[in-house]
N, C-alpha and C positions, 0 to 999 in steps of 0.2 A: 503493500500500500504506500510505499515511499515514492516520491517523484524521482525519476531516473532519466538519464540521457540515452537516446538510441545510439548504439555504437556497433559498427560493423567493420569487417575486414574485406577488402576487395582488391582486384588487380587493376592498377591504374595505367591507362594508355593515353599518351599525349602525342597528337600528330603522327599516329602510327607507331610510336616508340613505346615499348613495354617498359615501365619504370618499376615493376615489381609489386609487391603487396604493400598496401597502405591501410592505415586505420582511419575510418571516417566517423567523426564524433559530432553529435548534434550540438547546436549552439543554444544560448539562453535567449529565447524569444517566444513569441505567441504560440507557435506550433508545438513547442515543448510542453507548454501548459495544457493545451488542448489534447495532446496525445496521452497525457496523464489524467485526463478526465477531471480537470479542475476549471473553475470559472476564471476568466482572464483577470490577471493581476500582475503587479510588478515583481521583478526578481531583483533582490537587493544584495549588496556585497560591501565589504570594507575595501576601499581603494588601496591597493598594495604598492602603488607606484613609488611613493616616497620610501617605502620599506626597501625596495630593491635599489633605489638611488643610494641609500645609506650603505647597503652591502657593497655596492661598486666603489663607493668612496673609501671604504675600509680596506679594499684590496691591497694597496701599497703597504699596509701595516701587517699583512699576512695573518690576520686574525681568523680563527675559526668562527663560523657563524654564531655558535653558542656563546662566544666571548665578546661579540660586538655590543657595546652599550647603546641600545636603540633609544633614540630621543625623538627627532622629527619623523623617523621611520617606524614608530611604534604603533601598537594596537590603539592606544589612546589618542594618537595624533592623526589617524587616518580619516579621510572623508568617508561618509556613508553615501553610496551612489547606487544606481541601478543600471541595467542594460537597456539599450535603445531609449535613453532618457529623452531625446528630442521628440520621439513619437509620444511618449507619456505626457510631455509638457503641452502637446497640442490636443490632448483629450482630457476634458474636465473630470470625467469619472475616474480615469486611470491616474490622473494627477492627484486627486483626492486620496486614492488608495496609496499612492506613492508617499504622500505626506504622512499618512497614518503609519505606514510601515517604518519609515525613517524615525518617527517619533518613538515608536515601540523599541526599535533597536538601540537608539540613543539612550532611552530611559533605562534599558537593561545595562548598557555599558557604564553609565555613571552611577548605577546602584539604586535608582529610584524605583525600579520594578524588578520583581524576581523572575526566575526562569519560567515558572508556570504561568505568570501573567503575560508573558511576551510570546512564548513558543508553544506549539502543539507538543505537549510533553510526551505523549505516547509515541509520536513519530520521531521526535528528536532523541529520546532515550533508545528507541530501536536502532536509529542510525548510528549513534555513538557505540552501542554495544556490538553492532555488526562490524563496525570498524575494528574493534578488538578481535573479533573472530577472523576477519579477513586479513588482519595485519596491515591495515591501511590508515595508520596514524596521520599520514600526510593530509588526508581529506578533512580532518577535524581541527586543524590549526585555523586561527582567525582569518588569515589572509587567503585561505582556500575555501572558506565557508561561503555558501550561496543560499539565499533564503527566498522563498516564494511567500508573498503576503496574500493570505487567503481572505478575500473580502467578505466571505460568508461567516467564517469563524472569528475573523478579526485577529488571527494568530499567524505567526511565521512558521513555515515548514522547511526542513532542510532539503537541499538537492545535492545528491552525491556527485562528486567531481574530483578529478585529479588524485585518485586514491593511492596510487603506487602500492597496490595490494601485493600479498604474497610474502610478507615479512613475519618473522617470529615476534610475537607480541612480548615475549619474555625479554627482549632486548631493551625496551624502554619501560616495560610495565604496562598495566592497563591505562586507558585514557584517564581515569580518575587519579591514578597514582602519578602518571606522567604530568598531569595538570599541576601537581604540587611541586614537581621537580624540573620540568622542561623549560627551556628559555622563552617559549612562547605561551606561558602558562596563564596569563591574566584572564583570557577569555574562558578557558576551561575552569579556572578557579571560580569564576562567577557562575558558570552553569551549575557546578556541583555544590555551590553554597546553598542551594534551595533543596531542602530535604524531600520535597515532593518529587523533584526530578531525580535526586540521588536514589531514592527508594525504587522508582520506576526503572532506572538503569540497572540496579542490582537484580530486580525481578527479570529483566530481559537477559542479563548475563546467565542467570540460572536456567532460563529456557533455552537459549541459543547454545549453551555449552554442553547440552546433552548430545551424545554421539548420534542419536537418531535424527536430530535436526539436520545435520549435514548429510547424513545418509539419504534422507527424504529429498533434500534439496538437489543433490547431484543426480538422483534418480529422476527427478522432475525435469531437469534441464539436459539430460544426457544426449538427446538427439540434436538440440541446438549447439551444445558444447562440441560434439563430434563434427558438426558442420563447420563451425568456426576453426577448429583445429585442422581440418582437412585443407582449408584455405592457407593457413600458416605453413603447413608442411610443404606446400609447393615451393616455398623459398627457403624455409628452414627445416629440412627433413629430420634433423636431430633434436628439434625442440622437444622438451618434456614438460608437460603440465603437471605440477606436483601438488596433489590434493593433501598430501601428508602434512604440509605446513599448517593448513587450517585445522586439521584434526589435532595437531600438536598445540595450537593455540587454545582449542577447546579444553584440552587436558590441563594446560597451564592455568586457565581461568578457573576450572574446577578446584585445582590445588589452592589458588589464591582465595577463593570464597569459602573454602573448607580447610583452614589451617589446622595443623596438629594441635596447636595451643594458641588461643586468641587473647587471653588475658592472664594477668597475675592477680590474685585476690588474697588479702591478708586480714586476719582479725586483729584490730588494734586495741579495742577496749570493749568490755561488756559489764553490765550490772543488771539489777532486777528490772529496769525499765528500758534500757537502750543497749544496742550494740553498734560499734563503729567499725566499718570495714573499708579498707583501702583497696581500690581496684585500678589497675593500669592496663591500657591497651598495648599489645605487643606488636601489632602488625599494621598494614597500610589501610585497611578498610575500617570504617566506623563500626562500633559495637554498641548494641542496645542491651542494657541490663533489664531483663524481664522479670527476674526473681532471684532470691538468695535462699539456698538450701544448706542445711547442716545435718550430716548423718541421715540423708534421705528425707529430711523433714523440712517443709517450707517454713522459713522464719521471717521472710519479708517479701511483700509484693508492692512495687511502687505504684502510687496513685497517678503520678505524672511520668512521662517518658524520660528515661535517663539514657543519654547517648554520650559515648566517649569517642572523640575524634581519632582517626587513624594516624599513625606515625609517618613522617617523611622517610624515604628510603635511606638506609645507612645512618 
């Protein structure tokens, strides 16, 4: 149910000259929205042009991209823009949607609105969790994010783009954990600061990390997958499509959300009326304390939710 770009492989011939196999990717415009059965609305993005200007300006200093102190090229400095803006400006209905979408995204960026107030949480949490399964962290950085403003729901929906899939998620950790540690983390930090989004994301990870999820997926697409691969083999006959990376990512996610030990808990003090227990979270995901037991007997049940934030890596 997520918005996706049509993407094909084909043989390109120009003036009778065979140039080999090319990838053909759909662009961000009206037909994309129509093909995904949505009502016409603007597609928004953070303009990344200053981001790459600053990367180019840092080249003489031989800095790794993680070490560049982004200022004018940062997430907070970028314009919010759309695709085909001139067409939007000439259409009063689309222009009104454009303004609403920009206001939503900017309200999120400066902390005035939470993730669930701005985005379709079900779709966005699915998208981010699938990025973990596919090993496509590249698609959830702020500068690669694309959003459709849905004029019916009044919320923003993600559009998958530039994923660079097929990586081991264990390299950087889950999106949630990477958001706490990665150099482009401000956007992800804001997403996960909303417990409604956070909980939905964890639910999706639990669903998508089941081996049967990928089994069913690959079975569903096997004919289309073989068709695409047969085109690629014409030019790269030794190419190997490795499903095992995604299955490995599933296993890593299961390991992460089911650690051998999640907390330390120590009894500090007790008397006839009270007990004092010290609890520490040992790993990267937040932990909710649902109850306290001693010798298999329930001694405490919290009336309000107790959540202990996860630790940074290392």
